[in-house]
N, C-alpha and C positions, 0 to 999 in steps of 0.2 A: 636716421634709424634710432628707435627708442627701445628701452627696456620698460615694461609695464609692471608696476607694482600696485596691487589692489588689496585693500584690507576690507574686512567685513562691513565697515561703515559705507562702502561704495566709493570712497575717494581714490583717485588715481594720482600717482606721482610719476612724472616722466624723468628718467635718468639716462644720460647719454651712455651708449654702449659702443663697443668696437664693431668694425665691419664684420659681416658674417663670413664664415669659411664655406667649404663645400659640404655636400651632404648626400645622403641616400636613405631610402626606406624610413623606418621609425623604430623607436624602442620605448618600452613602457616599464615602469617600476613603481610598485606600491608597497607600503609598509604600515603595519598596525602593531604598536607596542602595547601589550596587554597590561604592563606595569605602569603605563602612563607617561613614559619618557618621551621627549621630543624626538621626532624622526627626520626632520628636514636635512640634517647633516648627513645621515646615512643615505637618504635618497639622493643627495648631491653626489656622493661617491659612487652610488649605483649607476646614476646617469653618466658619470664620467667614464665608467667602464663600458657603457653602451654607446659612447660617442660615435663609434664607427657606423652605427645604424642611422644616424641623422645629425647633420651638422649645419642646418639652416637656422633652427630655432630650438628653444627648450623652455621648460617650465616646471615649477613645483607648486602644488597647492596642499595645504595642511589644515586640519581642524582638530578640535578637542572633543573626544567622545563623552566626556563628563561635563561639557558645557552646554549652552543653548544649541538647539538644532540648526540655527543659522549662525554659525561662526566659522570663519575661514580666513586664511591669509594666502595670497597668491603672489608669486613672483615669476614672470616669464618674459621672454624677449627674443629678438633675433641675435644669432651668434652662437658660439660654442659655450659649453657649460661653464668653463672658467671665466668667460667674458660676461655672462649674464649674472652670475652669482658671486658674491664676495662674503667675507666673514660677517660683516654687519647685517647684510640682508638675510643670511641664514639664521643668525642669532635672533632676529625679530620674528622668525617663523616658528611660533610655538604651537605644537599640536602633536598628539600621539597617533594620529592616523593621517596618511597623506599619499599623494600620487604624483609621479614625475613622468616626463615625456621628453624625448629628443625627436626632432622631426626632419624629414625630407619630404618635399611636396610632390606626391604622385597625383593628387587631386586637390585643386584649390590653389590659389596664388601663394607665392612665397612672400607673405607680408605679416606684420606684427599681429594683426587681428586674427590670423589663423593659427597662432601658436596654441599649443596644448600644455597642460590639461584644460578642459573646459569646466567652468564652475557655474552651476545653475542654482539660484536661490528660489525655491518655490514653496508651496504650502506644507510640504513634508520636511522641509529643512534645506540643507545644502547637499547637492549632488556634484561629485567631482568625477570626470570621465576622461580617460586617455585611451587611445585607439591606435593599433598597428594593423595596417591592411588597407583594403580598398573595396567598397561596395559596388556592385554592378547595377543596383536598382535605386541608387541614392537620389537621382534627379526626380524620378517618379514619386518617391516617398516625400521628398522635399516639396514638390508641387502640391501634393495632397495636404501636407501639414500647413502650408501657406494658405491654401484655400479655406482652411478651418481656423485661421487666425494666428498661426505661428509667425513670429517675427525673428528672422535669422540675423545674427551678427557676423557670421563668417561665411566663407564659400567652401567649407570642407564637409565631407560626408560624415565626419565624426559628430558634427552638431546634430545631424539627423538622428544618429543613434542616441545622443544625449536627450533630445526632445522626446523620442519614443519611450525611453526608459522613464523619464519624468511623467509623461502622460499615462503610461501603464501603471505607474506606482499609485496613482489616484484610485485605481480600481483593484489593486493587488494587495494582499495581506502582508507581503514582505518585499524588500528591495530586490532580493534575488529572483523572486517570481516575476517582478517587473522586467528584469533583465531577460528572463526566459520569454516573456510575451513579446518583447522587442525583437529577440532573436527569431521569433516565428515570422516576422515581417521582413527582416533584412536578408539580403543575399550577397554572397561574396566572401571576402577574406576579412576576418577580424579577430584579433586577440585584444580583449578589453580588460582594463583595470578600473574599477568603480569604487569610490568611497561614498557611502551614505553616512548619515550622522553617527551610526553605531556599528557599521560593518565595512569590511573590505571584501570586495567581490571580484573574482576573476572569471572570465569566460572566453572560450575558444570556439571558433566556428566549427560546424560539424565535419568539415573536411580537414581541419587542422592545418590550414595553409601556413599560418605564422606560429612561431613557437611561443610558449608561455610555461613557466615553471614555478614551483613553490619552494620557498626556503624558510629556515627558522634560525634565529639567533637569540639565545637565552629565552625570554618570554615574548619575543616579537616574531611575527610572521611576515614573509615577504612574497610578493609576486613580481616576476621579472621576465623580460623577453629571453634572456640567456643566462645560463648558469654561471658564466664568468662574472656577472654582476654580484652574485651571491658570494663568490670567493673574495671579491674586493672588499666587502664589509665584514668578512669573517663569519658569514652565515653558512649553515650546512644545507646541502641540497636535500629536499624531502622527496619530491617527485615532479614529473611533468603534469601539467593540466592536460587531460585527455581531449582529443577532438570531440566537440559537442558538449563538453562538461562545463558546468557552472559550479564554482566553489565559493562558499560564503564563510568568511573568517570572522568570528565573534569572540566574545569573552569565554564562550563555552567550547571553542575549538573550531575545527573545520567541518563544514557540512557540504556534501557533494550531491549534485543532481545531474544524472546522465541521460535524462529523458530527451535531450535534443540530439544525441548521437545517432548517426545513421549507418555506421559500420563501413562506410566508404570513405576512406581517408585519402587525402591528396596533398601531402606536405610539399611545400615548395622545395624542389631539388636544389635551387640556387642558394638556399641557406647553407647547404653543405659545400657548394662549389665556391661561393664568394662572400655572401653577406656576413655570416656568423664569424665571431672570433675563433681562431683555431683551438683555444683552450676551453671552448664551450662544449657541452654535451646536449644534443637535441634529440628528444625521444629515445634516449638510451644510446645514441650513436655519437662517438667522438668526432668532432669536425676535423681535427688534424688527421685522424686516421682516414677519414673519407677522402681527403686530398692526397694522401699517400697512395690510396687505392687508385684514384684517378690517374696519377702519374705512372703507376705500374701498368695499368691498362693501356695507356698511350705507348709505353715502351714495347708492350706485346704486339700492338696492332700497327704502330708506325715507328719501327726501329730506324736508327740513323747511324752512319759512320761519322763519329764526332770525337772531339777531344775533351769536351767539358759540357755539363748540363747546368743551366742557370735558370732561376725563376724570376719573374717580374714581381716585385714586392707588392702587397704582402701575400695575397692568396695564391700566387704562383709558386711560392717558395717550397711549400710542403709537397705539391705535385711534382716539382723538379726533383726533390729528394726521392720521391717514389720512383720516378723515371730512372734516376741514377742507381738506386738499389736493385731495380729489376734488370737494367741493361749492363751494369758494371762500369758505365762511363762515369768518371769522377764528377762529383758535385762541386760547384763553386759559386761564389758570390760575385756577380758582375756589375751590380748596380749599387750606388750610394743613393739612399732616399732622404730627401728633405723631410724630416719628421713634422714640420710645421705646415705642410701642404697636404690637404685631404685627397681622397680618391677622385678620379676623373671619369669613371665609368658612366655616372648619371648626373653630371653637372647640368644644370638647367639650360645653358646655352652652349651651342657647339663652339662658338668663337672662344668662350672662356675655357672650354675643355682643351682646345688646341694650344692655347697660349700657355697653359699650365704644365704641359708634359715635360718641357725642358727644365722648368723650375723644380719639378717634382723629382726627377731622376737624373743621374749622371752615370755614365759607364766607366768602369775601371779598366783603363787601357792595358795595364800590365797583366790583367787576368785573361783578356780575350785576344790580345794582339797575336796575329798569326795562327789562330786556332779555329777549328770547326766547332761551332757552338750550336747546341740544342737549347732553344729558348722556350720556356713553358709559361704560358699566360692562361688566365681563367676564361677569357672570352674575346671575341671580335664582334663589335657591334657595327659601327660605321666604318671602321678600318683605319681611321686617321691616327689614332694613338698607336696602333700596332705598327703602322708604316714608319712613324717617327722613332719608335724604339728599335726597330730593325736597322734603320739608318744610323741610329746612335751607335749600335754595336759595330757596324761596318766602318763607320768613321773612326772608331777606336781600334780598328785593325783586324777585326774578325774576318777570316777567309771565307767562311760560309756561315749562314744563320738558318737553321732548320727550326721552324716554328711548330710547336705542338700546343693545342688548346684543350684545356681540361673540361670543356663542355662541348656539346654538339653545336652546329651552326644555328644562330638565331634566325628564325624565319617568320615568326608571328609575334604580335604585341602581347603584353601581359596586362590583365585587368584586375590583378589581385594584390597590387602593392609593390611590384617590381617595375621600375621605370624602363621597360623595354619599349622602344618607340614603334610606330606603325611600320608595316612591312616595307613600304617604299623607302624608308630610311635605313633599312637593314641591309648591309652589304651582301650577305649570303642569299638574300631573297632573289636578287637579279643577277647573281654571278656564280659560276662554278667554283669548286675548290681551286682548280688550276688558275682561274682568272684572279681569284682573291690572292693567291700566292704571288702572282706577278704584281698586283696592285700594291701589296705591302712590301714588296722587294725581297721576299724570302727565297731561299734556295729550295725549300720543300715545306709543305704544310700538311698537318694532320689534325683532325678533330676527334674528340671522344665519341665512340660509337654510341648512338642513342639507345641501342638495345642493351647496353651494359650500365646505363645510368643507375639502375636499381641497386647495384653493388655499392654505390656511394652511400646509400641510405640503409645499409646493413642487410640488404637482400630480402627483408621481410616487410618493410613499411610501404604502404601505398604512398605514391608521390605524384606531384603535378609536373609534367614536362611540356605544357601547352605552348610555351614560347619556342620550343623546338619542333613539336609534332603537330600543333594546331588542334589537339584534342583537349578541349576545355572541360573540366569537371562540372562547371556551372556555365550555363549559356551566357555568353558575353552580351553586352548591350549592343543594340543594332547600330548605334553611332559611337564612334570613338571620341568621347568628349573629355578625356582625361586632361586635366590642367586648363580646360577652357571655361569652366564654370566659375568665372571670376566675380569679385565684388564690383 
């Protein structure tokens, strides 16, 4: 496994890197310092705070807005942020505009060639692109581009977006207009951060599936997947990028284009349940508060006679607190988590997921021994992890384990950037709640009511619950090819 360092002269240097951790989804971060200061270090810390969104690979690309139009320095590789970058590599990355990315592969192989951001050198200069989300029409677009001479270096849909932007830029007066023209062709989920030679551009798909926000620190502007990344570098939150909005940040400030907005939003509800860090705000809604609300709803709809409420770290903790506050049952900490092991929900291989559960968590016997326990978790996908955690609690002496899930049952795959597998791999698709309860070894089981999901998003925002309801805001592809379009 290698770390790829590329300079604008086109030469590569291969540097050994440590083995990759676990991962999920993707996170993007861009920065433009109008005073000309280097941004690589700030991007590094921004990516560090977004590490929970992707732990397979990461990268940073920077350039200078006062230099030639083809100037860039790129460092990216497989592994965690602190494995790919060090002080020396960051110091060499001189540029006042740049883009960073952390990746989990929902489309395309988990290999070094597919790391982002993507850097294209073409007639208009250097184009740097990072993407969070998943396109539903990427294969068709890719085939059309290849038929017209495009040569792809990766197997990710993000490269399709980058090619479309570059191609449209040849006929467009501005880079942001090229982004708009590309958005007219692509379908699905995408939050984009794009650096052209003189601009930093952010774009969010018309449904707003994935989050994107704007921040400011001194005379520098930031685009980030989550507001927690702004806090990490001492930047102030300015506002969210709206669904369908394109923002262009230049020396003259921020320019907004809302012409792609369609008024029908479908924000991913799982951002509030699981993906986002609890200290983030997404579209004006506090993620921590969303999880408290989920716990309160579970206590109202599925009460239990119990002695203690515990959460499965990390996303289950706030929901457990909400259940405790609503029910009056004391809240406790029943698990010790190994901080050096990532999440298991969407590990690429089931065998790896199973083997890591016991490494990741351990139960505190003195907390649960002899007690009736309500255990709150964010989801049940295949059921293997839940069964092991329930057994862990009972092996530690719990008399009863009542499982409460802060999401509805997963019944359908996701095509918009969340790695929910095909229906035949989802435990709830072929089993009743009672059957699932027996399979995981719980004494009772209750899921969040799908009709109350909107309360997690503040009650006013349009959201996507297709993985629970099967009602897709965008028509899914006729074939489930996620992860199969390999190099």
